[in-house]
N, C-alpha and C positions, 0 to 999 in steps of 0.2 A: 385505662390508658392514661399515662401522665399528662397533665395539662401543659400545653405548650406556652411557655412564658420566656421572656428574655431575662437572663440572669448573668451578670458579669461577676468575675471573681478577682478580688484583690485582698490578700490576706497573709497569714503566717501560719507556722506549724511548729510542733515539737517532734523531734526524731527519737525513736526508741529502737535499739538494736539488741536483740537477745534480752529484751526487757530493760536494758540500761539506757538511761536518759543521755542522749548525745548532745542535747542542747537545742538551740534555735535552728530551724530549717528555713533558709532564705529562698529555696526553690526546690521543685521536685518535678521530674520528667520521666515518663514511661514511654518507651519507643519500641518498635518492632523491626526486625530485619526479615524481609519477606522475599522468598524466591517464587516468582510467578511463572508458571508454564501456560502457554496459550495455544489455542487452535485458531489459525487465521481463517477469516471469512473470505472464501473464494467466489462468492456469488454476487460480487459487485458491491460498490459502496465503501469498501475498505473495512477496517476494524477487525475485531476477533469474533469468532463464533462461540468460543468457550474459553474459560480461564480457570486456573486452579492455583490458589495461594498456599504456599508451604511456609509456616513460620519457622525460621532458622534460629532466631534468638530473640529473647525478651530482655530489654535493657532498662535499668533504672539508674538515674543520676540524681543526686540530692546535693543541695548547697548547705554547708556547715559553717557556722560562725564561732563555734566554741572549740578552741584548740588546746584542750587540756592534755595531760599525759596519755590517757587511754585513747582519745581521738587521734592524736598525732601518731600513735602506734598503729592504729587501724589504717590511717592514710598511707603508711609506709611499710605495711606488713612486717612490723618490728616487734621484737621481744622487749620486755620491760623488766629491769632488775632494780629493786630498791636498794640504795646504798645508805647505810647509817653514817652519821658523822664520825669522823676519825681524825687521824693525823698522819703526816708523812715526815719521817725524821731522816735528815742527812741525804736527801735524794741528790745523786750526782748529776750535774749538768755541764756540758762542755760549751764554752763560748765560741761558737763557730764564726761569728762576725758581729761587729758592732751594729746597734740599732736594728737588731733582728729578734723576733720573738723566739725564746727558747722554751719549747713546750714541756710542761710537766706531765707526770703520769695521770694525776687526778685533776681536781678543780681546787684552786686556791680560794679560801675564805679571805677576801680582801679586807674584811672588817676585823680580822684577828691578827695576832702578831706573826710576822714572817721574818725568819732569821736566815741570813746568808753568811756562810763562812768559806774560807779557802779549804783546800784539801790537805793541809799540813798534818802529817802523822807524827806522833799520836794525838796531838792537841790542835785541832783546827782553830784558826783565828777568825773572830767575827768581823765581818765587813759592814760598816754602817751604811745605811741607805743614803744618808747625806753626810758628807765629810764635815765634822764639827768645826774644823779650822777655817776652811774656805768656802763651805756651802756647796761643794761639787756633788752632783748627783751620781752615785755609783751604780745604782740599778733602779729600775722601775718595775713595780709589781702589777700584774693584771690577773684576772681569774684564770687565764690560760697559761701563764708562765711568767718568765723574767726577761726583761729587756736591758741590755747593758749599753749605755751611751759611750761614744768615743772619748769623752772626758773622764771616764771612770778610772779608778785605780786598778780595776780588774782588766787584765790584758786579754787580747784575742788568744784563743786556744787554751786559756786557763780552765781548770775544772773547779766548779764551785759546788758547795753542798747546801741544799735548801731544805729548811724545816718549816712546815706550814700546817694549818688546820684545814681539814677537808669537810665541807658542809654536807649535810644530809641531802641526797639528790636521787634522781632516777636516771638510769642508764638505758638508752634505747639503741638497739642494734637493728638497723634497717634491712629489709628484704631477707629475713630469715624464717618467717612464719607464714608461708603460703598455705592456701587451702581453707582460709577462714570463711565460714558461711553461717547464716542463721536468719530468723525472722526479723523483718523490718516493719515498723509501724510508723505511719505518718499521721499525726493527730493535728488536723488543720482547722482553721477558723476563717470564714469569710468575713473580713472586717466591714464589708459594705452592708451586710444584712444580719450578721451574727449567727449564720448557719454553720453547722459543723460539717466537716469533710474528713472522714476516717478511711485511710487506705492501709490494708494489711497485705504485705508481701511475704509469701510463705518461706521461700529459700533464697535469700539475697547473698550473692557471693561478690563482695567488693573487690575491685582491682586496685593494686598500688597506684596511688595518685600523685604522691609527692606533696609538698607543702611550701608555702612562702615562709621560709624560716625567719626572716626579718622583714618587716614592712612598716612604713610610716602611716599606713591606713589601717582601718579595722579589717581583719582577715576575713575572707569569705572564700572557702575552698569547695570546689565541686568534686564529689566522690562518685565515680561511675562503677557500675557492676552489672552482672547478669542475674536474672531471676531463673533459677533452675526449677524443673518440674518436680512437684511434690505429689508422688504417686499414691499417697495415703488419702488424697481427696476422692470422694465418691463421685458417682455419675451426676452430672449437672452442676458440679462445683468446679471452679477454676483451679487448675494445678499451680497457678502462678500468683495471682493476686485478686483481691476483691475490694470494693469500695462501698462505704455506707455514707449516704448524703442526706442531710435533712433539708 
């Protein structure tokens, strides 16, 4: 029989999903949804004569602090496509209004040359970003597109042609890859006494969680999901999870 001792836990862990290192684990919680049926006690004193618990769901939620491409895709049930660096030549944009972002098809490499021309056929005329005579700003470049200020030589409703470099990047398409599941391992360490705490979850099915896309603080996202029964486990073995503690 294990010796009864008082032991507190304050520590940290690393997450592994399908063997892939997900990074730091700031929290981990396993909970159960229980449907309890009871037989009431009718012989005085109240309470129940019998009770039966039926586990309707086993849930696992973990805190993640590493938001790389693969983890962000997992949080959002997203597909990931790698895009090599390229260029866009003469992409037509219509100036719908001044001081409004005109979105481009790809992402602009703001550290490379961006050229804007009018749509004169057959020889478009280049429009300088800053007028060399009076210093007027004709357009502003961001990674997302072009902004035309009201002082620009470009008029509203004009069509401009934009040529720019496209940096290598990853394209995530959210909520298109449902049904993801696999083993989850939580490799923990109790910082108070140096003891290990290893939790193996056999079939974890994470739910789309979303993500704080932009934050001024260090990101810490909680990913929730269900543990599904692993019927390959034999008698006396949990179909859901096991823990090893030193």
